[in-house]
C-alpha positions in Angstrom: -22.9 -31.1 23.6 -23.5 -30.9 19.8 -20.9 -28.7 18.0 -20.7 -28.6 14.3 -17.0 -28.3 13.4 -17.9 -29.2 9.8 -19.6 -25.9 9.3 -17.9 -23.7 6.7 -17.7 -20.1 7.8 -16.8 -17.5 5.2 -14.0 -15.4 6.7 -13.0 -13.6 3.5 -13.6 -9.9 3.8 -13.6 -9.8 7.6 -10.0 -8.5 7.9 -8.8 -12.0 8.6 -5.0 -12.2 8.0 -5.3 -15.9 7.1 -7.8 -15.2 4.3 -7.5 -11.5 3.3 -3.6 -11.5 3.1 -3.5 -14.4 0.6 -2.8 -12.2 -2.5 0.0 -10.4 -0.7 1.7 -13.5 0.8 1.1 -16.1 -1.9 0.5 -14.0 -5.0 -3.0 -15.3 -5.6 -6.2 -14.9 -3.7 -7.6 -18.4 -4.2 -5.2 -20.7 -2.4 -6.7 -22.8 0.4 -5.2 -20.9 3.4 -3.6 -23.3 5.9 -0.9 -21.1 7.3 -1.8 -18.6 10.1 -2.3 -20.5 13.4 -5.9 -19.7 14.1 -8.9 -21.9 13.5 -11.7 -21.7 11.0 -14.2 -22.8 13.7 -16.6 -20.6 15.6 -15.4 -19.7 19.1 -17.3 -21.5 21.9 -20.9 -20.3 22.2 -20.3 -19.2 25.8 -17.6 -16.9 24.6 -19.7 -15.4 21.8 -22.6 -14.9 24.1 -20.5 -13.2 26.7 -18.9 -10.8 24.1 -22.2 -10.0 22.5 -23.8 -9.4 25.9 -21.1 -7.0 26.9 -21.1 -5.3 23.4 -24.8 -4.5 23.9 -23.8 -2.0 26.6 -23.1 1.1 24.6 -20.1 2.3 26.7 -16.7 0.7 26.2 -14.8 2.5 28.9 -11.7 1.6 30.9 -12.2 -1.7 32.7 -11.0 -3.4 35.8 -10.0 -7.1 35.7 -12.7 -9.1 37.4 -11.5 -11.5 40.1 -13.8 -14.0 38.6 -11.4 -14.3 35.7 -8.6 -15.3 38.0 -10.8 -17.7 39.8 -11.8 -19.5 36.6 -8.3 -19.5 35.3 -6.8 -21.0 38.4 -9.5 -23.7 38.5 -8.8 -24.4 34.9 -5.1 -24.9 35.5 -5.8 -27.1 38.5 -8.3 -29.3 36.7 -6.4 -29.7 33.4 -2.8 -29.8 34.6 -2.9 -30.4 38.3 -1.0 -27.1 38.6 -1.7 -24.5 41.4 0.1 -21.3 40.8 -0.7 -18.6 43.4 -3.1 -15.8 42.4 -0.4 -13.2 43.0 1.9 -15.0 40.5 -0.4 -14.2 37.6 0.4 -11.1 35.4 -1.8 -10.3 32.4 -0.3 -9.4 29.0 -1.8 -8.3 25.7 -0.2 -11.4 24.2 2.3 -14.2 24.6 4.8 -12.5 22.3 4.8 -9.3 24.4 5.3 -11.5 27.4 8.4 -13.0 25.9 9.8 -9.6 25.0 9.0 -8.3 28.5 10.8 -11.2 30.2 13.9 -10.9 28.0 14.1 -7.1 28.7 13.4 -7.5 32.4 15.7 -10.4 33.3 18.6 -10.2 30.9 21.0 -7.5 29.7 22.1 -6.5 26.2 24.7 -8.9 25.0 23.5 -11.8 27.2 23.2 -15.2 25.6 19.7 -16.7 25.2 19.1 -20.2 23.9 16.4 -21.0 21.4 15.8 -24.5 20.0 14.7 -24.4 16.3 12.8 -25.1 14.2 10.5 -22.9 16.4 7.9 -20.1 16.4 9.8 -17.1 14.9 9.0 -14.5 17.7 11.3 -16.6 20.0 14.2 -15.6 17.7 13.1 -12.0 17.5 12.6 -11.6 21.2 16.3 -12.1 21.4 17.7 -10.2 18.4 15.3 -7.3 18.6 16.5 -6.6 22.1 20.3 -6.8 21.3 20.8 -10.1 23.1 23.0 -12.9 21.7 21.0 -15.6 20.0 22.4 -19.1 20.8 20.9 -21.9 18.7 20.5 -25.4 19.8 18.5 -27.2 17.1 16.3 -30.1 17.9 17.3 -33.5 16.6 15.1 -35.3 14.1 15.3 -39.0 15.1 14.5 -41.4 12.2 15.3 -44.8 13.6 14.3 -47.8 11.5 11.0 -49.2 12.6 10.0 -46.1 14.6 8.0 -43.0 13.6 10.3 -40.0 13.1 10.2 -37.5 15.9 12.2 -34.7 17.4 14.3 -34.7 20.5 16.3 -32.1 22.4 20.0 -32.2 21.6 21.1 -32.6 25.2 24.9 -32.5 24.6 24.4 -29.3 22.6 22.2 -27.8 25.3 24.9 -28.4 27.9 27.4 -26.6 25.8 25.0 -23.7 25.0 24.1 -23.3 28.7 27.6 -22.4 29.6 27.2 -19.2 27.5 23.6 -18.3 28.3 21.5 -16.7 31.0 18.1 -17.7 29.7 16.3 -20.3 27.6 13.2 -19.6 25.6 11.4 -22.9 25.6 8.4 -23.9 23.4 6.1 -26.5 25.1 4.3 -28.0 23.4 6.6 -27.3 20.5 5.5 -25.3 17.5 5.9 -26.4 14.7 7.1 -30.0 15.3 4.2 -31.0 17.6 6.2 -32.5 20.4 4.6 -32.7 23.9 7.6 -33.0 26.1 7.6 -35.9 28.5 8.1 -35.4 32.3 11.5 -37.1 32.2 12.6 -34.7 29.4 11.4 -31.7 31.4 13.2 -32.9 34.5 16.4 -33.3 32.6 15.9 -29.8 31.2 15.5 -28.4 34.7 18.6 -30.2 35.9 20.6 -28.4 33.2 19.0 -25.1 34.1 19.8 -25.6 37.8 23.5 -26.4 37.1 24.0 -23.4 34.8 21.6 -21.0 36.6 19.4 -20.5 33.6 16.1 -18.7 33.7 13.5 -20.5 31.5 10.7 -18.7 29.8 8.2 -21.4 28.8 5.8 -20.6 26.0 3.0 -23.0 26.7 0.3 -21.4 24.5 -0.6 -24.8 23.0 -0.8 -26.6 26.3 -4.6 -27.1 26.1 -4.4 -28.6 22.6 -2.6 -31.9 23.2 -3.4 -35.5 22.4 -1.3 -36.8 25.2 -1.1 -35.3 28.7 0.9 -32.1 29.0 3.1 -31.3 32.0 3.5 -27.7 32.8 7.2 -27.2 33.3 6.7 -24.9 36.3 4.7 -27.5 38.1 7.7 -29.8 38.6 9.3 -29.8 42.0 11.7 -26.8 42.5 10.9 -25.4 39.1 8.8 -22.4 39.9 11.6 -20.1 41.1 13.4 -20.1 37.8 10.6 -20.9 35.3 8.3 -18.2 33.9 5.2 -19.7 32.1 3.1 -17.9 29.6 -0.2 -19.1 28.2 -3.3 -17.6 26.6 -6.9 -18.4 25.8 -6.2 -17.4 22.2 -5.2 -20.7 20.6 -7.4 -22.8 22.8 -10.7 -21.0 22.2 -9.9 -19.3 18.8 -9.9 -15.8 20.2 -6.4 -14.5 19.2 -7.7 -11.2 17.8 -9.0 -10.2 21.3 -5.5 -9.8 22.6 -5.1 -11.4 26.0 -2.5 -13.6 27.6 -0.9 -14.1 31.0 2.3 -15.1 32.8 2.8 -17.1 35.9 5.9 -15.8 37.7 6.5 -17.3 41.1 9.9 -15.6 41.7 8.9 -12.2 43.3 12.0 -10.5 41.9 11.3 -11.7 38.4 7.7 -10.7 38.7 8.5 -7.2 39.9 11.0 -6.7 37.1 8.5 -7.9 34.4 5.8 -5.7 35.9 8.1 -2.7 35.7 8.7 -3.4 32.0 5.0 -3.2 31.3 4.6 -0.1 33.4 7.5 1.6 31.6 5.6 1.2 28.3 2.3 2.0 29.8 0.9 -1.4 28.8 -2.4 -2.3 30.5 -4.8 -5.1 29.9 -8.3 -3.7 30.2 -10.1 -4.4 27.0 -13.7 -5.1 28.2 -14.4 -7.6 25.4 -11.2 -9.7 25.9 -11.8 -9.8 29.6 -15.3 -11.2 29.4 -14.3 -13.6 26.6 -11.5 -15.1 28.8 -13.7 -15.3 31.8 -16.4 -17.2 29.9 -13.8 -19.5 28.1 -12.1 -20.6 31.3 -15.3 -20.8 33.2 -17.5 -22.6 30.7 -15.4 -23.7 27.7 -14.2 -27.2 28.8 -16.9 -29.3 26.9 -16.3 -27.3 23.7 -12.5 -27.9 24.0 -12.9 -31.6 24.6 -15.1 -31.8 21.5 -12.5 -29.8 19.5 -9.7 -32.1 20.5 -11.6 -35.2 19.4 -12.3 -33.5 16.0 -8.7 -32.2 15.5 -7.2 -35.6 16.4 -9.5 -37.3 13.9 -8.4 -34.9 11.2 -4.8 -35.3 12.1 -4.9 -39.1 11.9 -6.8 -39.0 8.6 -4.2 -36.7 7.0 -1.3 -38.7 8.3 -2.8 -41.9 6.9 -3.6 -40.4 3.5 -0.1 -39.0 3.1 1.4 -42.4 4.1 -0.4 -44.0 1.2 1.6 -41.9 -1.2 5.3 -42.1 -0.1 6.3 -39.8 -3.0 4.4 -37.0 -1.3 5.4 -34.8 1.7 5.2 -37.0 4.8 3.8 -35.9 8.1 5.8 -35.9 11.4 2.9 -37.1 13.6 2.1 -34.5 16.2 1.5 -35.2 19.9 -0.4 -31.9 20.2 -1.6 -28.7 18.6 -3.6 -28.4 15.3 -0.3 -27.8 13.3 1.2 -30.6 11.2 4.9 -30.6 10.2 5.5 -32.0 6.7 8.8 -33.5 5.7 9.4 -32.6 2.0 13.2 -33.1 1.9 13.0 -36.2 -0.4 11.3 -34.1 -3.1 14.7 -32.5 -3.9 13.3 -29.0 -4.1 14.8 -25.8 -2.8 12.7 -23.9 -0.3 11.7 -21.4 -2.9 10.7 -24.2 -5.3 8.8 -26.0 -2.5 6.8 -22.8 -1.8 6.1 -22.4 -5.5 4.9 -25.9 -5.9 2.4 -25.7 -3.0 1.1 -22.4 -4.3 1.1 -22.8 -8.0 0.6 -26.5 -8.5 -1.4 -27.5 -5.4 -3.2 -24.2 -4.8 -2.3 -24.3 -1.1 -1.1 -21.6 1.2 1.1 -23.1 4.0 3.9 -21.8 6.2 7.3 -22.5 4.8 9.6 -24.5 7.1 12.4 -21.9 6.8 10.1 -19.4 8.5 10.9 -21.3 11.7 14.7 -21.1 11.2 17.3 -22.9 9.0 16.5 -26.2 10.8 13.1 -26.0 9.0 14.5 -26.1 5.5 12.8 -28.7 3.4 9.6 -28.7 5.6 6.2 -27.1 5.5 3.7 -26.4 8.3 0.0 -27.2 7.6 -2.8 -25.9 9.8 -5.4 -28.6 10.4 -8.0 -26.4 12.1 -10.5 -26.2 9.3 -13.6 -28.3 8.5 -12.4 -31.8 7.6 -13.9 -31.5 4.0 -11.6 -28.5 3.5 -8.6 -30.4 4.7 -9.5 -33.4 2.6 -9.8 -31.2 -0.5 -6.4 -29.7 0.3 -4.7 -33.1 0.6 -6.4 -34.2 -2.7 -5.0 -31.1 -4.4 -1.6 -31.9 -3.0 -1.8 -35.5 -4.3 -2.9 -34.4 -7.7 0.0 -31.8 -7.9 2.6 -34.6 -8.2 
């Protein structure tokens, strides 16, 4: 399959948050936008063709979810992760973030403690605080041993202490923004702590398809399914976040009923005809496209990491094990977070996500989105080099 990921597609003026919000977010309209976590690549042809075919029908009425979608989804999970959730375990959602909120509201009470491990995707914090639960932080540890590449690990002692005060853990796997793909032994240890402290784990695995090393679905481990709720989506994988479709796998029938009631209480239904046909096409026919994408993203990742390593005075990359997001360590520059943001925007002409956006543990870091044509990324890195 020949796919041109080097093609530049003009997204300005399409209502793209990544492009059309540059003036509002960065104070100038001409920064290279490498912030919002979507891709500057065309969605798979099978997805575009399915959406276009459905759009040709002139009536966009209420839709039923086709069983074909579930069939393709379950086959996908089996083939890519050797995971076989039951059909009845699957609940559709308009997004992963609504799924997090629904699980928090359904399975905890106001005032309950919920653990989050920063630096992490900000809606995990807000799912706790917006719903009047107690936010318990257990920051990841950045390990910088001599002779080894820096990487993040879970603070296991801290997690043990936090677990004594909590009823739930919101887990990010693979981890956004630090790029960790958690090993099976780490996931087993996490489950052991959850078992001993009776924690419910809500596992945000939206980047599961986008890894450079094998990803293990937490709920696929022995004994995990009864206390683990998994949420994924086609949005990151196939670059269709604007279509608004995600899903949860909830094996525990009590948890599943409680979450279903949350959606029913808000009259939330997933029946957008375009999102349904897009997801069906993606899971049914998108595997070759995804495999090609991963090869391209990994090549860009390795190229950027190597270029930055040639200039030790520059921000340095924490090599990612998955996703198209790269975590940049800027602490040695001696800049405040405000100065760091200002330097990237005004001197380098780049629009990145500030590390503090992901919690205090992200201070001194920046997140760079690699999912653009390689020439665009190369230009961005050259501008960064020239800015120092």
